[in-house]
C-alpha positions in Angstrom: -29.7 -2.2 -16.5 -31.4 -0.6 -19.5 -30.9 -1.6 -23.1 -29.1 0.4 -25.7 -31.1 1.4 -28.8 -30.0 2.2 -32.4 -32.4 3.3 -35.1 -30.6 3.4 -38.4 -32.1 5.0 -41.5 -35.6 3.9 -40.7 -38.6 4.6 -43.0 -42.1 3.3 -42.7 -45.2 4.0 -44.8 -48.7 2.7 -45.2 -50.8 2.2 -48.3 -49.8 2.3 -51.9 -49.7 4.6 -54.8 -51.3 8.0 -54.5 -52.9 7.1 -51.2 -49.6 6.1 -49.5 -48.8 7.9 -46.3 -45.2 8.2 -45.1 -45.1 7.9 -41.3 -41.3 7.9 -40.9 -38.6 8.9 -43.3 -34.9 8.2 -42.9 -34.9 8.4 -39.0 -31.6 7.7 -37.2 -30.6 8.0 -33.6 -28.9 6.1 -30.8 -29.9 5.9 -27.1 -27.5 4.9 -24.3 -28.5 2.2 -21.8 -30.4 3.8 -18.9 -31.3 7.0 -20.8 -34.8 8.7 -20.7 -35.8 10.2 -24.0 -38.9 12.0 -25.0 -40.2 11.8 -28.6 -41.9 15.2 -28.9 -44.1 16.3 -31.7 -47.7 16.9 -32.9 -50.2 14.2 -33.6 -49.4 12.3 -36.8 -45.7 13.1 -36.8 -44.7 9.4 -36.4 -44.2 9.0 -32.7 -46.5 6.0 -32.2 -45.1 4.4 -35.4 -41.6 4.6 -33.9 -42.7 3.1 -30.6 -44.4 0.3 -32.5 -41.1 -0.4 -34.3 -39.2 -0.4 -31.0 -41.8 -2.7 -29.5 -41.5 -5.2 -32.4 -45.2 -4.6 -33.2 -44.3 -3.4 -36.7 -41.3 -3.6 -39.0 -39.6 -0.8 -41.1 -39.8 -0.6 -44.8 -36.1 0.4 -44.8 -33.4 0.7 -42.2 -32.8 -1.2 -39.0 -34.0 -1.1 -35.4 -31.6 -2.6 -32.9 -32.3 -3.1 -29.2 -29.4 -4.5 -27.1 -27.6 -5.2 -30.3 -30.4 -7.3 -31.8 -32.1 -6.4 -35.1 -35.8 -6.7 -34.4 -36.7 -7.4 -38.0 -34.7 -10.6 -37.9 -36.8 -12.1 -35.0 -38.9 -15.1 -35.6 -42.5 -14.9 -34.3 -41.4 -16.8 -31.2 -38.5 -14.5 -30.6 -40.8 -11.5 -31.0 -43.1 -12.9 -28.3 -40.2 -13.5 -26.0 -38.8 -10.0 -26.6 -42.2 -8.4 -25.8 -42.5 -10.5 -22.6 -39.0 -10.0 -21.2 -37.1 -7.1 -22.8 -39.6 -4.4 -23.7 -42.8 -3.1 -21.9 -45.3 -0.5 -23.1 -47.6 1.9 -21.2 -50.5 3.3 -23.2 -52.6 6.4 -23.0 -55.8 4.4 -22.2 -54.4 2.0 -19.7 -55.6 -1.2 -21.4 -56.5 -2.9 -18.1 -58.9 -5.8 -18.2 -62.1 -4.7 -16.5 -63.0 -8.1 -15.1 -59.7 -8.4 -13.3 -58.6 -6.6 -10.2 -55.3 -4.7 -9.9 -53.3 -7.7 -8.7 -54.7 -9.9 -11.5 -54.0 -7.3 -14.2 -50.4 -7.0 -13.0 -49.7 -10.7 -12.6 -51.3 -11.7 -16.0 -48.2 -11.3 -18.2 -46.1 -13.1 -15.6 -48.4 -16.1 -15.7 -48.4 -16.0 -19.5 -44.6 -16.1 -19.3 -44.7 -19.3 -17.2 -44.4 -18.0 -13.6 -46.2 -19.9 -10.9 -49.2 -18.2 -9.3 -47.3 -17.8 -6.0 -44.3 -16.1 -7.7 -46.5 -14.0 -10.0 -48.6 -12.8 -7.0 -45.4 -11.9 -5.0 -43.9 -9.9 -7.9 -47.2 -8.2 -8.7 -47.6 -7.1 -5.1 -44.0 -5.7 -5.1 -44.8 -3.8 -8.3 -48.0 -2.3 -6.9 -46.1 -1.3 -3.8 -43.4 0.3 -5.9 -46.0 2.5 -7.7 -47.8 3.5 -4.4 -50.8 1.2 -4.6 -50.3 -0.9 -1.6 -53.7 -1.9 -0.3 -55.5 -1.6 -3.6 -54.6 -5.1 -4.9 -58.2 -6.2 -4.9 -59.6 -3.1 -6.5 -61.1 -3.4 -10.0 -60.4 -0.7 -12.6 -63.9 0.9 -12.2 -63.0 1.5 -8.5 -59.8 3.4 -9.4 -59.1 6.9 -10.5 -57.5 7.5 -13.9 -54.1 8.1 -12.2 -54.5 4.9 -10.2 -55.3 2.9 -13.3 -52.2 4.3 -15.0 -50.2 3.3 -12.0 -51.5 -0.2 -12.3 -50.6 -0.2 -16.0 -47.1 0.9 -15.1 -46.8 -1.8 -12.4 -47.9 -4.4 -15.0 -45.3 -3.1 -17.4 -42.5 -3.2 -14.9 -43.4 -6.5 -13.2 -41.4 -8.5 -15.7 -38.2 -6.4 -15.2 -37.9 -5.1 -18.7 -34.8 -3.4 -20.1 -36.8 -0.9 -22.3 -39.9 0.9 -21.3 -42.0 2.6 -24.0 -44.7 5.1 -22.9 -47.2 6.3 -25.5 -48.7 9.6 -24.3 -49.0 8.2 -20.8 -50.6 11.3 -19.4 -52.9 12.0 -22.4 -56.0 10.8 -20.7 -55.3 12.5 -17.3 -55.8 15.9 -15.8 -52.7 18.1 -15.5 -52.1 17.4 -11.7 -52.6 13.6 -12.0 -50.5 13.6 -15.2 -47.7 15.4 -13.4 -47.7 12.8 -10.7 -47.5 10.0 -13.2 -44.6 11.6 -14.9 -42.8 12.0 -11.6 -43.4 8.3 -11.0 -42.0 7.3 -14.4 -38.9 9.6 -13.7 -38.4 8.0 -10.3 -38.7 4.5 -11.6 -36.2 5.4 -14.4 -33.7 6.6 -11.8 -34.1 3.7 -9.4 -34.2 0.9 -12.0 -31.8 2.2 -14.6 -34.3 1.5 -17.3 -34.0 2.9 -20.8 -37.2 4.9 -21.3 -38.7 6.2 -24.5 -41.8 8.4 -24.1 -43.9 9.8 -26.9 -45.7 13.0 -26.1 -47.1 16.1 -27.8 -46.6 18.3 -24.7 -43.3 20.1 -24.0 -44.1 20.1 -20.3 -44.2 16.3 -20.2 -41.1 16.0 -22.3 -39.3 18.2 -19.7 -39.0 15.3 -17.3 -36.9 13.3 -19.7 -33.1 13.8 -19.8 -33.1 14.3 -23.6 -35.6 15.2 -26.3 -36.0 14.1 -29.9 -38.4 16.2 -32.0 -40.3 14.6 -34.8 -42.2 16.5 -37.5 -43.9 15.0 -40.6 -42.0 11.7 -40.1 -38.6 13.3 -39.9 -36.3 13.9 -37.0 -35.5 17.6 -36.4 -31.9 18.6 -35.9 -30.9 18.8 -32.2 -30.4 22.3 -30.8 -26.7 23.1 -30.5 
């Protein structure tokens, strides 16, 4: 089951004085458990900053970010680590696979870091690779895979720990349109089958169309929803 999300009056800026840049300003919204939401907007509108806040990689200057009822800014460093290992998972535009590890090793790494045995981590990694359509490619290294296959490995790695919240930051931005469409279909299918809460940042309206709801960001502010 996915986690509920509440963003309450969140603002975030960087720098000081005249050089200060406001990334988010007074952003508020709620997401139901199991929802699939696209954050749509141009580069620099605050999408990635918002994902970083949801992933407990950053903290707001004002306001609160709550996931499953927990205020992320109140987490201790140990609680942040546990949250990132067990509650939230992120898929990035550039895959972030380790080039010296094969697909199975890339997927099982966070499981091993979370204390799973090698046997259990291998079993769960194989299941995750099967789920994303990469059965038989467990021993392939990133340089032996296409861009779409590398993103599938990244998705398998993200889902191997059974997160409640999946964050996707421009997951098709480094792929051609056909491959990107296939990856979006995969994310949509996994959302339906697993009941995950998914938040996907994208600049492309075509990509946002696979989500069940869209939040539009511009210049750090949330645009009013269309009536």
